[in-house]
N, C-alpha and C positions, 0 to 999 in steps of 0.2 A: 553784175557779171559774176557768173559761177566760176570758181577757180578749180583747175584740174589738180589731181593728186597722183601719187605713185601707187603701187600695189599695196603700200601701207606696211606690210610685214609686221603688224603689231602682234605681240605675244599676248595671250590672255593675261589679265592683270593680276597683280597681288592685291589682296583686299586692303592692305595698309598703305599702298603707294599710289593707287589710282582711283580717285573719287568718281571720275567720269563713268567708270564701268558699273557703278552701283545703280540699282533700280530706283529711279526718282519717282515720287508720287505723281504720275502722269494720268492720262485718261483711264478711267475704269469702265469696263464693259457695262452697258445698260443691263444686260442679262445678269441676274444673280445679285445685283445690288439695289436696283430700283425698288424692288419689293421690301428690302431691308430698310431703306430710307423712309418709305411710306409708313412702315410699321415701327419706326424708331421710338415714337412716344409710348408704345405699348411694351417695349422691351424691358423697361425699368421695372414694370410690375411683375414680369415673369422671370427675370434674370436670377432672382434670389432662389427660385425653385428649380431652375434649370441652367446648367453651365452653357456658356456661349463660346464657341471656338471660331476664330476668323481664319480663313484659308485663302492664301494668295496664289493665283495661277498666272505665271508670266506667259505672255503670248507673243505678239509681234506688232508691226505697224497696223494702223487701222485700215490701211489700203489692202492688206493681205487676207489670208484665210485663217491664220492662227487666232486673230482677235475675235471674229464672230464665233468660230468653233469653240474657243476657250470660254466665251460668254455663255454659250449653250450648256457646256459642261458645268460651269459654275452654277448655273441655275438648277441643273439636274441634281447635283450632289448636295445642294443646300436644303436645310430644313430648319428655319429659324424658330425660336420659341414661339409657341402659340399656333404653329401650322397645323392644318388638318392632317389626319393620317392618310397614308397612301391609298388604302382601300376605300376611303371615303371621298376620293377625288382630290386629295391634297398632295403635299410634297412627298416624293419617294426617296428623298435624300437622306443624309446622315443627321440624326437627331442633334440639334444644337449647333450645327455647322452653318456658317455664313461664308460662302465662297465668293470671291471677286476675281474677275479676269482683268489683268493689268496690261496695258500697252507697253511694250518694251522694244529694245533694239533687236530682239530675236533669239535664236538658238544659243549662241555663245554666251550672250549676256544672261539668258535664263539659267543656264547650267552653272555659271559662275555665281549667280545670286543664290541658287539653291545650295551650293556648296558652302557659301558664306553664312547662310541662314537668313538671307534677306527675302527669300521666297520659300514657300512650302513646296511648290511644284511649278512646272512649266512645260511648255511644248518645245520639242527639239527635233531637228532632223536626225535620222538614225546615225548617219556618218559622224556628225558632230558629237553625239552622245558617246559613240565608240571611242573616238580620239580622246575625249575628256576623261572618261573612266580609266583608260589605259595610259594616259599621259603621253600619247604619241602625237606625231604631226604637229599641229598648231599649238598643242598643250605641252610639248616636250620641255620647253624652257622652264616653266613654272611648276611642273609636276602634275600628277593625276588629280582629278576631281573625283576621288574614289568614294565619296559619300552619296553619289547619285544612284538611284535605283529606278527601274522601269515599272510602270503599271500596265501599259498597253501600247501596242502599235495601233495607230488610228486610220490613216489614209495615205495614199501615195501623193507626193508633191512633184510637179513637173518643173523642169528648168525652162524658163522663158527667156529667149533673147529677142526683145521687142525693139524694132527699129522703125524709123520714119520711112514712109514710102518714097520720100524725096532723097534719102541718103545713099541710094545705090548699093545697099548691102544685101546680097543674095545668099552668101555663105559666110561662115565664121571668119575665114581668111580675109574677107572684105572689110573687117573692122579696123584694119591697119590704117592709121592716119585719121581715124574718126574719133568723135567725142562720145565716149561710152561710160555710163555709170555702172559701178559694180556693187552699189549699196554701201551702207555704213560699216564701220568697224563694229564688231559684236554680232554680225549677222551671218547666218549660214549661207545666205545668198553670196556674200562676198567670197567666202571660202571656196565655194563651188565654181564661181565665175573665174577666179584666179587659176584654179586647177584646169578648167576647160581651156582657157586661153593659153596656158602653158603647154597643154597637150597639142595645140595647133602651132606651137613654136612662137607664140606672141607674148612679148614681154612688155613691161611698163613704158619703155621708151618707144614702143611701136604705135602708140595711140595716146589720146588725151583721156585720162581716167578721172572720173568724178565719183564721189562717195555720197550719193543721194539715196534716201529711202524711197521705196517704190512710189508713194504718192507724189513726192517732190520731183522724182525722176519723170513721172508721167506729165506733170505740169511743165517741166523744163523741155521735154520733147515737143509738147504742144506749142510751146513758145519759140521753138527753133533754137534753143540753147544747147541741146545735146542731140546726137544722132540716134542713140539707142540706149537700152539699159537691160541688165540681167535682173531676173526676179525668180526666186524659187517659191512656188506656192501651189496649193491645190487649185484646180480649175473648176469654174471660171474665177479668175482673180479680178476684183473690182477695178483696180488701176488699169488693167489691160482692157476690160470690157468697155469702159468709157471711151478709150481711145479708138477701139475698133468700131464702136457705134458711129463714130464720126469719120470713118474711112481714112484714118491717119497713119495706120501702122501695118507692118507685116511681121510675121514670126519667122526667124531664121532657123533652119534645120540644124540640129547638133548631131551629126552622124558622120560616117565615113571611117576610113582606116585610122585616122588620127585618134579616135576614141577607144580603139581596141585595147591598147596598153592601159589606158585610164580605167577601163572596166576590170582589167585583171588586177591592177594595183589596188584599186579602191572598190572592194566588193559591194559596197552599199549603193553604188550607182547601178541602175538597170536601164536597158533600152526600153523606150516607151514611145508613145505618140500622143499628141494633143488632137483629139478628133475634129474633123470638119464640123462646123456648126457650134463649136464651143464659144468662138468669138465671131461676131458678124463679119462675113465676107473673108474669113481667114481659112484657107484649106488645111487639110490634115498635115501636121508638122511632126516629123521625127525629132525626138529629143531624148533626154535622160530623166530619170526620176529617182527620188529617195523617199523613204518612209517618214511620216510625221508621227512622233511618239509622245506619250504622256509620261513625264519623269517626276519623281518625288525625292525627298531627302530620306536617307536611311534612318534619320533620327525620329521620323514619325512613328508612332506606335503601330504595332501589327494590327491591333483592333481597328484603329482609325483607317488605315489603308485598306483593310478588308472591307469595311463598310463603304468606303469611297468606291472600291472596285465593284461591289454589289450594286451600288446606286448607278454607276456608270453603265452597267449592262442591264439595268432594269428595262422592262418593256416600254415604260413611259418615256425613258430617256431616248430610246430608239425613235419614238414618234417625234420628240422634240428635235432631234438631230436631222431626221428626214425632212421635216417641215421647215427647219430653220436655215438649212444651207444645202446647196447641191452636193457637196461632199459628204453630207451627213449619212446618206444611204450606203456609203461605202464603209462606214464605221461599224464593225461587227465583232462580237466576241469570238466568232469562228476564225478571224484573222488577227486576233489580239496578240498572239505570240509570234506572228510572222516577222522575221528580220530583226528580232531583238538581239542585241549584241552586248548588253550590259545585264547584270543580274536583276531578276525580279525582286521587288520588295517582298519580304516574307508574308506580309499581309495579303498582297495581291496573289502570291503563289498559292496561299491556302485556299482562296476563293476558286482559283482555276482548278485546283485539285478536287475540290468538292463537286465541281461541275464536270469532272472527268475530261477536262481540256488539257490536263497534264497527266500523263500516265506514270511511267516508271520513274525511278529516282534521278535518272539522267535526262529526263525530258522536261526541261525548264524553259524552253523557247530560246535558249541562249545560243547564239552563233559563236562557236569556239574558234573562230579564225585567228590564227597566230599572227601577232603584229609583225614579226620578222618576215614570215612567209608572204604576208599581204603587201609588204612594202610600206605600210603606214608608219612604222617606227622611224624610218629614215626620211620621211617627207619633210621638205624644207618649208612648206607652206606655214607662214606664221601670222599672217594678218587676216583674220576673218574680216570680216567686215562686209541679219539678221539679220519674217518671216519670217531676213528679217526674220523673214522668218528665219 
């Protein structure tokens, strides 16, 4: 029997007081590490001649979009010792770099781990990165994670409110009295779910809340243990695709006058829609979206991040992304600076300037939204709870 929870209101953790928030050695993406494991016996012979650098990318749950996209990126930026040169059909990554994509609880957990030094990089929702860097909203209690830096905006993520066709939920207001999962603590999904519910005047006492990651939430919905779940992910998301294929779910529109104030207070939300045909037998659904971004630690050297940025936007990487995931074709250097609201890492900035993607001194891709004006500084949201993402 799954037990309901409250909104959680967890503040991002102090590194010294909460072990649970640390990134445990969990699943590693197949991309970027399988080749390394197969080549491991050879590394000893070449390691003396060439330094090896391991690079960890925090992603999200395996049921979401961050994990496969992070795996493709890990593969693209890696170039283990002994690899063939790029122009000879080999790796176009960073010489000596072995990147791995690690499954995590998502955006909040990734940013906390980067700030602590437990990860070199990670994927994050744009709104979560903004709050983390500025110490606003959910990060107000424990202070800013001011060591995080942006490398690129990647793709838009859609807010999914997935419900059982038997639940009788046609609009957000109908979730009152229902069993709804808002994902785990540490997830960007949970942060956004709570904000959306509050925009509709729905509090934790108005429904039974569960804190399940997307994959477990999908299983629970299939088993009749919950009525629906929130999930922020690029489309199509595997957890939703499988349920839709069996004609078990509907998507609830997130629209109406209730979200207008939300859009004004939280500028990283944007009106969007999940197109008809994205999921089997699910019509076009109005919703909200946020950007997914690649974040690194400021402690990484400028040269390292420059080379990672170069590899990320190599033509071969574009092919890997397009062939590897439906969201891959949306990942482009032309939109790499869109919606960034934390500073670029100097190494990434240098690459963008060389490509004339940044012009004058003030054009850094940074959204200078004032936290007081946006309302973020006074947000009471405290419990995230990663996509998971």
